[in-house]
C-alpha positions in Angstrom: 20.8 -39.7 -4.7 18.5 -38.6 -7.6 15.5 -39.0 -5.4 17.1 -37.0 -2.7 18.2 -34.2 -5.0 14.7 -34.2 -6.6 12.8 -33.7 -3.3 11.4 -30.2 -3.0 12.7 -29.8 0.6 16.3 -30.7 -0.2 17.6 -27.5 -1.8 15.8 -24.9 0.3 16.9 -26.7 3.5 20.4 -27.1 2.2 20.5 -23.4 1.3 19.3 -22.5 4.8 22.0 -24.7 6.4 24.7 -23.3 4.2 23.7 -19.7 5.0 23.7 -20.5 8.8 27.1 -22.1 8.5 28.5 -19.0 6.8 26.9 -16.9 9.5 28.5 -19.0 12.2 31.9 -18.4 10.5 31.4 -14.7 10.1 30.1 -14.2 13.6 31.4 -16.8 16.1 28.6 -16.0 18.6 25.9 -16.3 15.9 24.1 -19.2 17.5 24.3 -18.0 21.1 20.9 -17.6 22.8 20.6 -15.9 26.1 17.8 -14.8 28.5 17.6 -11.0 29.0 14.8 -9.6 31.2 12.8 -12.8 31.0 13.0 -13.1 27.2 15.0 -15.2 24.8 17.5 -13.1 22.8 20.0 -14.1 20.1 20.4 -13.9 16.4 18.5 -17.2 15.7 15.6 -15.8 17.7 15.8 -12.5 15.9 15.6 -14.3 12.6 12.4 -16.2 13.6 11.1 -13.0 15.2 11.5 -10.9 12.0 10.5 -13.6 9.6 7.0 -14.1 11.1 5.2 -11.2 9.3 6.5 -12.2 5.9 5.8 -15.8 6.7 2.2 -15.0 7.5 1.8 -13.1 4.3 3.5 -15.9 2.4 1.1 -18.5 3.9 -1.9 -16.6 2.4 0.0 -16.2 -0.8 0.7 -19.9 -1.0 -3.1 -20.6 -0.8 -3.8 -18.0 -3.5 -1.0 -19.4 -5.8 -2.3 -22.9 -5.2 -5.6 -21.8 -6.9 -3.5 -20.5 -9.8 -3.9 -16.9 -8.7 -1.6 -14.2 -7.4 -2.0 -11.4 -4.9 0.1 -8.3 -5.5 -1.9 -6.2 -3.0 -0.6 -7.7 0.3 1.8 -4.8 1.1 -1.0 -2.3 0.5 -3.4 -4.3 2.7 -0.8 -4.0 5.5 -0.7 -0.2 5.0 -4.6 0.0 5.1 -4.7 -2.2 8.2 -2.1 -0.1 10.0 -3.8 3.2 9.2 -7.1 1.8 10.4 -5.5 0.7 13.7 -4.0 4.2 14.3 -7.3 5.9 13.3 -9.5 3.9 15.6 -7.1 4.2 18.5 -7.2 8.0 18.1 -11.0 7.7 18.0 -11.0 5.9 21.4 -12.3 2.5 20.4 -11.6 -0.4 22.8 -8.4 -2.1 21.7 -10.0 -5.6 21.4 -12.6 -4.0 19.0 -9.7 -2.4 17.1 -8.1 -5.8 16.7 -11.3 -7.2 15.3 -11.7 -4.1 13.1 -8.2 -4.6 11.7 -8.9 -8.2 10.8 -12.2 -7.2 9.3 -10.4 -4.7 7.1 -8.0 -7.4 5.8 -11.0 -9.7 5.1 -12.8 -6.8 3.3 -9.7 -6.2 1.1 -9.5 -9.9 0.3 -13.2 -9.9 -0.6 -12.6 -7.0 -2.9 -9.8 -8.9 -4.7 -11.9 -12.1 -4.7 -14.9 -10.2 -6.2 -12.7 -8.8 -9.0 -11.2 -12.2 -9.8 -14.0 -14.6 -9.2 -17.1 -12.6 -10.1 -15.9 -10.1 -12.7 -13.3 -12.6 -14.1 -10.5 -10.1 -14.1 -7.0 -11.6 -14.4 -5.6 -11.9 -10.8 -2.4 -9.9 -11.5 -4.5 -7.0 -12.8 -7.2 -7.3 -10.2 -4.8 -7.2 -7.3 -2.7 -4.6 -8.9 -5.6 -2.2 -8.5 -5.5 -2.4 -4.7 -1.7 -2.6 -4.8 -1.6 0.9 -6.5 -4.4 2.4 -4.5 -4.0 0.8 -1.1 -1.2 2.9 0.2 -3.0 6.0 -1.0 -6.1 4.9 1.0 -3.8 4.5 4.0 -2.6 8.0 3.7 -6.1 9.3 3.3 -7.2 7.5 6.5 -4.3 9.2 8.3 -5.5 12.6 7.0 -8.9 12.0 8.6 -7.5 13.1 11.9 -5.0 15.5 10.4 -1.8 13.6 11.0 0.9 11.9 9.0 2.7 8.8 10.4 0.7 9.0 13.6 2.0 7.2 16.7 -0.1 5.3 19.2 0.1 3.0 22.3 -1.9 -0.2 22.6 -1.0 -2.7 25.3 -3.1 -5.4 23.6 -1.7 -5.0 20.0 1.9 -4.4 21.2 1.6 -7.4 23.4 0.7 -9.5 20.4 3.6 -8.0 18.4 6.5 -7.3 20.8 5.4 -9.0 24.0 6.4 -12.4 25.3 4.8 -15.4 27.1 7.4 -16.9 29.4 10.6 -16.8 27.5 9.0 -17.0 24.0 8.1 -13.9 21.9 4.3 -13.6 21.6 4.4 -13.3 17.8 6.0 -16.7 17.5 3.2 -18.3 19.5 0.6 -16.4 17.5 2.2 -17.5 14.3 2.3 -21.2 15.5 -1.4 -21.0 16.3 -2.3 -19.4 13.0 -0.1 -21.9 11.0 -1.8 -24.9 12.7 -5.2 -23.5 12.1 -4.5 -22.9 8.4 -2.9 -26.3 8.1 -5.9 -28.0 9.6 -8.2 -26.0 7.3 -6.2 -26.9 4.2 -5.3 -30.5 5.1 -8.1 -31.7 7.3 -11.1 -30.4 5.4 -12.2 -30.6 1.8 -11.3 -27.0 1.2 -7.6 -27.7 0.5 -8.5 -30.4 -2.1 -11.0 -28.0 -3.7 -8.4 -25.2 -3.9 -5.8 -27.5 -5.5 -8.5 -28.9 -7.9 -9.4 -25.4 -9.0 -5.7 -24.5 -9.4 -5.0 -27.6 -11.4 -8.0 -27.3 -13.8 -10.9 -25.0 -12.9 -13.1 -26.2 -15.8 -12.7 -29.8 -14.6 -13.4 -28.8 -11.1 -16.6 -27.2 -12.1 -17.7 -30.4 -14.0 -16.9 -32.3 -10.8 -19.4 -30.2 -8.9 -16.9 -27.8 -7.3 -18.0 -24.1 -7.3 -14.7 -22.7 -8.7 -15.8 -19.1 -8.3 -16.6 -19.5 -4.6 -13.3 -21.3 -4.0 -11.4 -18.6 -5.8 -13.2 -16.0 -3.8 -12.4 -17.8 -0.6 -8.6 -18.0 -1.2 -8.4 -14.2 -1.5 -10.3 -13.8 1.8 -7.8 -16.2 3.5 -4.9 -14.2 2.0 -6.5 -10.9 3.3 -6.9 -12.4 6.8 -3.3 -13.7 7.0 -2.1 -10.3 5.7 -4.2 -8.5 8.3 -2.4 -10.4 11.1 0.9 -9.4 9.6 -0.3 -5.8 9.4 -1.2 -5.9 13.1 2.2 -7.2 14.0 4.2 -4.8 11.9 2.1 -1.7 12.9 2.2 -2.5 16.6 6.0 -3.1 16.3 6.7 0.4 15.2 3.9 2.1 17.2 2.8 4.1 14.1 1.0 4.1 10.8 3.4 4.5 7.9 1.5 3.6 4.7 4.4 4.7 2.4 7.1 2.3 3.7 5.5 -0.4 5.8 5.8 -3.9 4.2 7.5 -2.4 1.2 8.2 -5.2 -1.4 6.5 -7.7 0.9 4.5 -9.1 -2.0 7.7 -10.0 -3.8 9.2 -11.6 -0.7 6.0 -13.6 -0.1 6.0 -14.9 -3.7 9.7 -15.8 -3.4 9.0 -17.7 -0.2 6.3 -19.7 -2.0 8.5 -20.4 -5.0 11.6 -21.3 -2.9 9.4 -23.6 -1.0 8.6 -25.6 -4.2 5.3 -23.9 -5.1 4.5 -23.4 -8.8 2.8 -20.3 -10.2 0.9 -22.8 -12.4 -1.1 -23.7 -9.3 -2.5 -27.0 -8.2 -0.4 -27.5 -5.0 -0.2 -25.9 -1.6 3.0 -26.3 0.5 2.5 -24.5 3.8 5.5 -26.0 5.6 7.8 -25.4 2.6 6.5 -21.8 2.4 7.6 -21.3 6.0 11.0 -22.7 5.1 11.2 -20.3 2.1 10.4 -17.3 4.4 13.1 -18.4 6.8 15.6 -18.6 4.0 14.8 -15.1 2.9 15.0 -13.6 6.4 18.2 -15.5 7.2 19.8 -14.2 4.0 18.7 -10.7 4.9 20.2 -10.9 8.3 23.4 -12.4 6.9 23.8 -9.5 4.5 23.5 -7.0 7.3 26.0 -9.0 9.5 28.5 -9.2 6.7 28.9 -5.4 6.7 28.2 -5.0 3.0 27.1 -1.6 1.9 23.3 -1.3 1.7 23.5 -0.8 -2.0 24.6 -4.4 -2.5 21.9 -6.0 -0.3 19.2 -6.5 -2.9 21.7 -7.7 -5.5 23.2 -10.3 -3.2 19.8 -11.4 -2.2 18.7 -11.8 -5.8 21.8 -13.8 -6.7 21.4 -16.2 -3.9 17.7 -16.7 -4.5 18.4 -17.3 -8.2 21.0 -19.9 -7.3 18.5 -21.7 -5.0 15.9 -21.7 -7.7 18.3 -23.1 -10.3 19.1 -25.9 -7.9 15.4 -26.7 -7.7 15.1 -26.8 -11.4 15.1 -30.3 -12.8 16.4 -29.1 -16.2 19.2 -27.2 -14.6 20.2 -30.1 -12.4 20.1 -32.5 -15.3 22.3 -30.2 -17.4 24.9 -30.1 -14.6 24.8 -33.9 -14.1 25.2 -34.4 -17.9 28.1 -32.0 -18.0 29.7 -33.7 -15.0 29.4 -37.2 -16.5 30.9 -36.0 -19.8 33.9 -34.5 -18.1 34.3 -37.6 -16.0 34.1 -39.8 -19.1 
């Protein structure tokens, strides 16, 4: 029992199951899945559908946190990517070129963060705070290049990646699965994952072992920028417009929460991609549950914070030991 309760997957998985059970009680048709116009529909599909952008951001965040870093700029990167997409569509670029440009913008933002952290040796929370503060302003400035605010656009390619479907399955779920597998292979089937965890565990020791800690640190922010760029493409194409002010608002906090709920430590040294995905599902399922419960919007963030805090307390060895000790004393 102690081994089971101490496993990092137990409590997030249990929290997800409990939330789903409560949802099933609140809404009897919660688990119903149907086919409408050749696509799968239903609340479980909607949870997966809406969790994917945050899950993508969280995967990049997990890699950064594994190196003992942090990236507060992911929401702003989404804003810059979205503004760039709308700008280049208005300019008449081919849509495949726009897709590559959006990914390049995300990589460039990641390179900027990596340069500040790895080369200039600025603390990650300060280095990424710079782009977090300025990124949405950059997005608004890009919008003003062609004299519009919150510009709308149409792109069959990008919207196909975001809101389209292949067979019965939404395209974004297939896209996420491909990106997840690619990142998992990169982290678990190459030396890069070991190098990242080594740098996160002890950068000085990694340097002495022959690992270029600066290059590894630089690379994790590039990976985070690329993952965030994909999320930006999905979110921007979903709403058909560039909205730097509100798009992906608080996504950096949700991404960090997903990593922590998944058992990741801000002290670095370990990367849990699968558990991070589980954390993102917990967060999105909770958000959907709050909406279904009919609670006033003012209570949403409070309820979300309380539930997340409860899950984190269950994951804490000290908190569990204190509960077990209290239970044994009362039993005795």
